[in-house]
GUSEPA-465509 format. One record per residue (C-alpha): residue number from 1; residue in one letter; x, y, z. Coordinates in steps of 0.02 Angstrom, whole numbers, plus 50000, padded with zeros to 5 digits. Layout:
REM residues N
{keti NUM; "A"; {X; Y; Z}}
...
REM end
This chain:
REM residues 287
{keti 1; "M"; {50000; 50000; 50000}}
{keti 2; "L"; {50057; 50176; 49962}}
{keti 3; "Q"; {50079; 50297; 50105}}
{keti 4; "P"; {49978; 50460; 50095}}
{keti 5; "L"; {50060; 50585; 49977}}
{keti 6; "Q"; {50040; 50771; 49958}}
{keti 7; "L"; {49988; 50816; 49781}}
{keti 8; "L"; {50038; 50979; 49697}}
{keti 9; "Q"; {49970; 51028; 49526}}
{keti 10; "P"; {50068; 51174; 49454}}
{keti 11; "S"; {50011; 51255; 49292}}
{keti 12; "T"; {50180; 51324; 49237}}
{keti 13; "V"; {50357; 51261; 49221}}
{keti 14; "A"; {50419; 51392; 49345}}
{keti 15; "E"; {50293; 51336; 49477}}
{keti 16; "A"; {50342; 51154; 49456}}
{keti 17; "S"; {50527; 51196; 49466}}
{keti 18; "R"; {50505; 51298; 49624}}
{keti 19; "A"; {50409; 51155; 49704}}
{keti 20; "L"; {50552; 51036; 49661}}
{keti 21; "A"; {50676; 51156; 49738}}
{keti 22; "E"; {50570; 51179; 49895}}
{keti 23; "F"; {50541; 50995; 49933}}
{keti 24; "G"; {50704; 50924; 49865}}
{keti 25; "D"; {50719; 50735; 49876}}
{keti 26; "K"; {50548; 50722; 49958}}
{keti 27; "A"; {50464; 50769; 49793}}
{keti 28; "K"; {50443; 50671; 49631}}
{keti 29; "L"; {50374; 50730; 49465}}
{keti 30; "Y"; {50216; 50641; 49408}}
{keti 31; "A"; {50151; 50632; 49230}}
{keti 32; "G"; {50096; 50457; 49177}}
{keti 33; "G"; {50174; 50375; 49330}}
{keti 34; "A"; {50195; 50206; 49245}}
{keti 35; "E"; {50368; 50178; 49320}}
{keti 36; "L"; {50353; 50294; 49470}}
{keti 37; "L"; {50201; 50212; 49551}}
{keti 38; "L"; {50275; 50039; 49528}}
{keti 39; "L"; {50433; 50091; 49620}}
{keti 40; "L"; {50335; 50175; 49758}}
{keti 41; "R"; {50223; 50024; 49784}}
{keti 42; "N"; {50373; 49908; 49798}}
{keti 43; "G"; {50466; 50019; 49920}}
{keti 44; "L"; {50608; 50053; 49797}}
{keti 45; "L"; {50581; 50240; 49801}}
{keti 46; "D"; {50527; 50361; 49936}}
{keti 47; "A"; {50422; 50516; 49912}}
{keti 48; "E"; {50311; 50628; 50017}}
{keti 49; "V"; {50256; 50747; 49879}}
{keti 50; "L"; {50199; 50714; 49701}}
{keti 51; "I"; {50211; 50860; 49581}}
{keti 52; "D"; {50083; 50826; 49445}}
{keti 53; "V"; {50139; 50915; 49286}}
{keti 54; "K"; {49992; 50864; 49177}}
{keti 55; "N"; {49913; 51037; 49195}}
{keti 56; "I"; {50058; 51119; 49102}}
{keti 57; "A"; {49981; 51137; 48929}}
{keti 58; "R"; {50145; 51149; 48834}}
{keti 59; "L"; {50192; 50973; 48886}}
{keti 60; "H"; {50048; 50898; 48786}}
{keti 61; "A"; {50086; 50976; 48616}}
{keti 62; "V"; {50150; 50891; 48458}}
{keti 63; "S"; {50200; 51008; 48318}}
{keti 64; "L"; {50303; 51015; 48160}}
{keti 65; "T"; {50405; 51169; 48111}}
{keti 66; "D"; {50541; 51183; 47978}}
{keti 67; "G"; {50582; 50999; 47977}}
{keti 68; "L"; {50585; 50984; 48167}}
{keti 69; "L"; {50457; 50881; 48261}}
{keti 70; "R"; {50425; 50943; 48438}}
{keti 71; "I"; {50345; 50822; 48561}}
{keti 72; "G"; {50287; 50878; 48733}}
{keti 73; "A"; {50349; 50775; 48879}}
{keti 74; "C"; {50173; 50724; 48935}}
{keti 75; "V"; {50117; 50650; 48769}}
{keti 76; "T"; {50079; 50466; 48796}}
{keti 77; "H"; {50155; 50321; 48701}}
{keti 78; "R"; {49985; 50274; 48630}}
{keti 79; "E"; {49955; 50450; 48566}}
{keti 80; "L"; {50125; 50450; 48481}}
{keti 81; "A"; {50101; 50279; 48402}}
{keti 82; "A"; {49943; 50343; 48317}}
{keti 83; "N"; {49999; 50521; 48282}}
{keti 84; "P"; {49993; 50560; 48094}}
{keti 85; "L"; {50145; 50674; 48101}}
{keti 86; "L"; {50252; 50535; 48174}}
{keti 87; "R"; {50183; 50404; 48058}}
{keti 88; "Q"; {50223; 50512; 47907}}
{keti 89; "H"; {50390; 50589; 47955}}
{keti 90; "V"; {50468; 50473; 48086}}
{keti 91; "P"; {50381; 50305; 48061}}
{keti 92; "A"; {50516; 50207; 48151}}
{keti 93; "L"; {50479; 50307; 48309}}
{keti 94; "A"; {50292; 50280; 48289}}
{keti 95; "Y"; {50325; 50093; 48274}}
{keti 96; "A"; {50438; 50093; 48428}}
{keti 97; "E"; {50303; 50184; 48527}}
{keti 98; "S"; {50175; 50053; 48475}}
{keti 99; "Q"; {50288; 49918; 48550}}
{keti 100; "V"; {50311; 49993; 48723}}
{keti 101; "A"; {50262; 49866; 48856}}
{keti 102; "N"; {50073; 49839; 48844}}
{keti 103; "I"; {49917; 49939; 48808}}
{keti 104; "R"; {49895; 49992; 48990}}
{keti 105; "V"; {50071; 50063; 48998}}
{keti 106; "R"; {50055; 50146; 48827}}
{keti 107; "N"; {49894; 50230; 48883}}
{keti 108; "Q"; {49972; 50292; 49045}}
{keti 109; "G"; {50158; 50314; 49013}}
{keti 110; "T"; {50232; 50469; 48930}}
{keti 111; "L"; {50382; 50496; 48818}}
{keti 112; "G"; {50457; 50624; 48937}}
{keti 113; "G"; {50440; 50509; 49085}}
{keti 114; "N"; {50517; 50366; 48988}}
{keti 115; "L"; {50670; 50467; 48940}}
{keti 116; "A"; {50690; 50551; 49110}}
{keti 117; "F"; {50683; 50383; 49199}}
{keti 118; "N"; {50809; 50308; 49076}}
{keti 119; "D"; {50767; 50128; 49109}}
{keti 120; "P"; {50894; 50031; 49004}}
{keti 121; "H"; {50756; 49915; 48942}}
{keti 122; "S"; {50661; 50044; 48841}}
{keti 123; "D"; {50617; 50071; 48657}}
{keti 124; "P"; {50597; 50256; 48609}}
{keti 125; "G"; {50769; 50322; 48655}}
{keti 126; "T"; {50859; 50207; 48534}}
{keti 127; "V"; {50761; 50270; 48384}}
{keti 128; "L"; {50775; 50450; 48440}}
{keti 129; "L"; {50965; 50435; 48441}}
{keti 130; "V"; {50976; 50399; 48254}}
{keti 131; "H"; {50872; 50556; 48223}}
{keti 132; "N"; {51001; 50663; 48317}}
{keti 133; "S"; {50862; 50712; 48438}}
{keti 134; "S"; {50878; 50836; 48580}}
{keti 135; "V"; {50780; 50871; 48739}}
{keti 136; "V"; {50728; 51041; 48802}}
{keti 137; "I"; {50750; 51058; 48990}}
{keti 138; "G"; {50674; 51199; 49093}}
{keti 139; "N"; {50674; 51267; 49270}}
{keti 140; "D"; {50623; 51429; 49354}}
{keti 141; "T"; {50772; 51522; 49279}}
{keti 142; "G"; {50758; 51472; 49096}}
{keti 143; "E"; {50780; 51333; 48970}}
{keti 144; "R"; {50923; 51238; 48889}}
{keti 145; "R"; {50939; 51110; 48750}}
{keti 146; "I"; {51041; 50949; 48766}}
{keti 147; "G"; {51076; 50816; 48637}}
{keti 148; "L"; {50996; 50651; 48686}}
{keti 149; "D"; {51164; 50562; 48675}}
{keti 150; "T"; {51227; 50681; 48811}}
{keti 151; "F"; {51064; 50676; 48910}}
{keti 152; "F"; {51080; 50488; 48938}}
{keti 153; "V"; {51217; 50471; 49069}}
{keti 154; "D"; {51201; 50294; 49137}}
{keti 155; "M"; {51074; 50169; 49199}}
{keti 156; "Y"; {50928; 50269; 49274}}
{keti 157; "A"; {51039; 50426; 49267}}
{keti 158; "T"; {51019; 50579; 49155}}
{keti 159; "A"; {51083; 50757; 49141}}
{keti 160; "L"; {50932; 50824; 49236}}
{keti 161; "E"; {50983; 50932; 49383}}
{keti 162; "A"; {50889; 50984; 49540}}
{keti 163; "G"; {50736; 51085; 49492}}
{keti 164; "D"; {50741; 51030; 49310}}
{keti 165; "L"; {50593; 50971; 49206}}
{keti 166; "L"; {50603; 50886; 49038}}
{keti 167; "L"; {50489; 50994; 48930}}
{keti 168; "E"; {50503; 50936; 48750}}
{keti 169; "V"; {50589; 50814; 48636}}
{keti 170; "E"; {50649; 50887; 48470}}
{keti 171; "V"; {50663; 50763; 48327}}
{keti 172; "P"; {50742; 50825; 48164}}
{keti 173; "W"; {50689; 50747; 48001}}
{keti 174; "L"; {50815; 50633; 47920}}
{keti 175; "P"; {50913; 50704; 47772}}
{keti 176; "D"; {50839; 50678; 47599}}
{keti 177; "G"; {50863; 50501; 47539}}
{keti 178; "M"; {50888; 50428; 47713}}
{keti 179; "M"; {50764; 50308; 47793}}
{keti 180; "S"; {50757; 50230; 47966}}
{keti 181; "A"; {50699; 50066; 48040}}
{keti 182; "Y"; {50684; 49989; 48213}}
{keti 183; "Q"; {50688; 49807; 48267}}
{keti 184; "R"; {50677; 49730; 48439}}
{keti 185; "L"; {50682; 49568; 48536}}
{keti 186; "H"; {50574; 49559; 48690}}
{keti 187; "R"; {50528; 49448; 48835}}
{keti 188; "Y"; {50399; 49476; 48973}}
{keti 189; "Q"; {50342; 49635; 48882}}
{keti 190; "R"; {50515; 49712; 48903}}
{keti 191; "P"; {50640; 49731; 48761}}
{keti 192; "T"; {50795; 49624; 48772}}
{keti 193; "L"; {50874; 49714; 48625}}
{keti 194; "G"; {50825; 49864; 48520}}
{keti 195; "V"; {50916; 49914; 48359}}
{keti 196; "A"; {50884; 50074; 48261}}
{keti 197; "V"; {50962; 50114; 48093}}
{keti 198; "A"; {50953; 50260; 47973}}
{keti 199; "V"; {51037; 50237; 47805}}
{keti 200; "R"; {51061; 50322; 47636}}
{keti 201; "V"; {51114; 50214; 47489}}
{keti 202; "D"; {51188; 50279; 47325}}
{keti 203; "N"; {51223; 50159; 47181}}
{keti 204; "E"; {51206; 50009; 47296}}
{keti 205; "M"; {51337; 50081; 47414}}
{keti 206; "I"; {51302; 50148; 47588}}
{keti 207; "A"; {51330; 50335; 47578}}
{keti 208; "E"; {51284; 50371; 47760}}
{keti 209; "A"; {51229; 50265; 47907}}
{keti 210; "R"; {51173; 50298; 48084}}
{keti 211; "L"; {51164; 50155; 48208}}
{keti 212; "A"; {51099; 50145; 48386}}
{keti 213; "V"; {51076; 50000; 48507}}
{keti 214; "G"; {50977; 49995; 48668}}
{keti 215; "C"; {50930; 49872; 48807}}
{keti 216; "V"; {51096; 49778; 48798}}
{keti 217; "G"; {51185; 49877; 48934}}
{keti 218; "P"; {51159; 50027; 49048}}
{keti 219; "K"; {51096; 50149; 48915}}
{keti 220; "A"; {51053; 50167; 48731}}
{keti 221; "Q"; {51206; 50212; 48626}}
{keti 222; "R"; {51250; 50279; 48454}}
{keti 223; "L"; {51385; 50175; 48368}}
{keti 224; "A"; {51484; 50319; 48294}}
{keti 225; "E"; {51645; 50224; 48260}}
{keti 226; "L"; {51554; 50084; 48172}}
{keti 227; "E"; {51451; 50208; 48070}}
{keti 228; "G"; {51612; 50278; 47998}}
{keti 229; "K"; {51666; 50107; 47937}}
{keti 230; "L"; {51508; 50078; 47835}}
{keti 231; "G"; {51525; 50223; 47714}}
{keti 232; "G"; {51561; 50166; 47537}}
{keti 233; "V"; {51526; 49980; 47563}}
{keti 234; "T"; {51385; 49873; 47498}}
{keti 235; "L"; {51248; 49809; 47611}}
{keti 236; "A"; {51321; 49633; 47604}}
{keti 237; "D"; {51492; 49697; 47653}}
{keti 238; "A"; {51415; 49805; 47790}}
{keti 239; "K"; {51348; 49648; 47872}}
{keti 240; "K"; {51524; 49575; 47870}}
{keti 241; "V"; {51597; 49734; 47946}}
{keti 242; "V"; {51468; 49729; 48086}}
{keti 243; "A"; {51504; 49546; 48121}}
{keti 244; "E"; {51688; 49587; 48146}}
{keti 245; "E"; {51655; 49723; 48276}}
{keti 246; "K"; {51610; 49614; 48425}}
{keti 247; "K"; {51751; 49683; 48532}}
{keti 248; "Y"; {51699; 49863; 48495}}
{keti 249; "L"; {51516; 49825; 48533}}
{keti 250; "R"; {51562; 49739; 48697}}
{keti 251; "E"; {51667; 49886; 48757}}
{keti 252; "L"; {51541; 50019; 48706}}
{keti 253; "L"; {51377; 49937; 48754}}
{keti 254; "R"; {51438; 49851; 48914}}
{keti 255; "P"; {51313; 49706; 48899}}
{keti 256; "V"; {51250; 49626; 49058}}
{keti 257; "D"; {51178; 49457; 49102}}
{keti 258; "D"; {50999; 49469; 49165}}
{keti 259; "L"; {50832; 49380; 49158}}
{keti 260; "L"; {50807; 49442; 48981}}
{keti 261; "G"; {50964; 49358; 48913}}
{keti 262; "S"; {51151; 49330; 48935}}
{keti 263; "A"; {51279; 49460; 48884}}
{keti 264; "E"; {51347; 49344; 48749}}
{keti 265; "Y"; {51175; 49313; 48676}}
{keti 266; "K"; {51139; 49500; 48670}}
{keti 267; "L"; {51305; 49535; 48584}}
{keti 268; "Y"; {51275; 49400; 48455}}
{keti 269; "M"; {51099; 49460; 48418}}
{keti 270; "T"; {51158; 49641; 48410}}
{keti 271; "G"; {51268; 49597; 48262}}
{keti 272; "V"; {51130; 49497; 48177}}
{keti 273; "M"; {50998; 49630; 48202}}
{keti 274; "L"; {51108; 49775; 48148}}
{keti 275; "G"; {51128; 49687; 47981}}
{keti 276; "D"; {50943; 49645; 47969}}
{keti 277; "T"; {50890; 49822; 48013}}
{keti 278; "L"; {51010; 49898; 47886}}
{keti 279; "E"; {50930; 49786; 47756}}
{keti 280; "Q"; {50754; 49834; 47814}}
{keti 281; "A"; {50792; 50020; 47803}}
{keti 282; "S"; {50869; 49996; 47630}}
{keti 283; "V"; {50713; 49906; 47568}}
{keti 284; "I"; {50603; 50048; 47636}}
{keti 285; "L"; {50716; 50170; 47542}}
{keti 286; "E"; {50694; 50075; 47379}}
{keti 287; "D"; {50506; 50068; 47400}}
REM end
C-alpha cells in the first residue's frame, strides 16, 4: 500500500521547478506514473510529495516546424504511436512507441517520463538517437537544450539537475534520401534488445549510416565508430563489417547478464539485428 502523499498541481514550468527546489528529495514529478508508482508500491523509492505536471499545457503539444518535430513531455506512448505526424515523418519512432510494454502502459506512460527515467530496457530512446534528437529542459530560471546522447548518462541517470523538468523532445527529420527502421527482441513485455538504423544508399553503396543500440547495457548508445566504417561499402559487406566488431560492441555497450538474456546472447543478436535492420531500412528506401 502507498503511504499518503501530498499532491501539487502546478500550471507552469516555473511553479513546478520551484516546488522541486522547495521539497528536494521528498518530491517526485508525476506525469503518467507508469514507472514511478510501481517503484513506490514496491518500496524502491521514497516520496512525500507528488508534483503533477499534467496541467502544464505545453507538455501535451506535438507540432512540426521547419523539419523539426516537437513532442511535449506528457504525450503518451499510445498518442504517439497513432499520431499522423510521426507516422508520416518518423515512422520508426511511431513503430517503437507502438511496441512499448502493453496497452495499459502505453495509455498511461509518457515519452518524457520514459526518457527522464532512463530505464535501460526501453524502446523510444534508441530510435531518437539515430534522428540526432535533443531534449529541452526547463526550470524557474530558463531553458536549455541537450543532445539526447549527452542527456543519457548511465542506467537510470540523466543530465537532469535539481529543479529541472524535461519539457520537450525535438526530433529533426532525416536528410533527403535517408530512411530509418527499428527492430527489437522482447521477453515479458520488456525489450531484450533494440536496434535502430538510418541509412542512405547511392548506387548500391552505403553513403551514410546511423546506428543505435539499446537494452543491451546501461543505456542506449550511438555506434559512431562503426558508422564511419560503413560508408562506401555494399549492404552485404556492411553485414560482414558489423560481424567483425564484436570487441567494439562489447566495450561500448557494456552488455549485462539478466533475466532477459546473457551478455553473449545479446552481443551476438546485436550483430545479427544491425545487419537485418540495415537491410530493412534499405528496402524501405527502395520502395
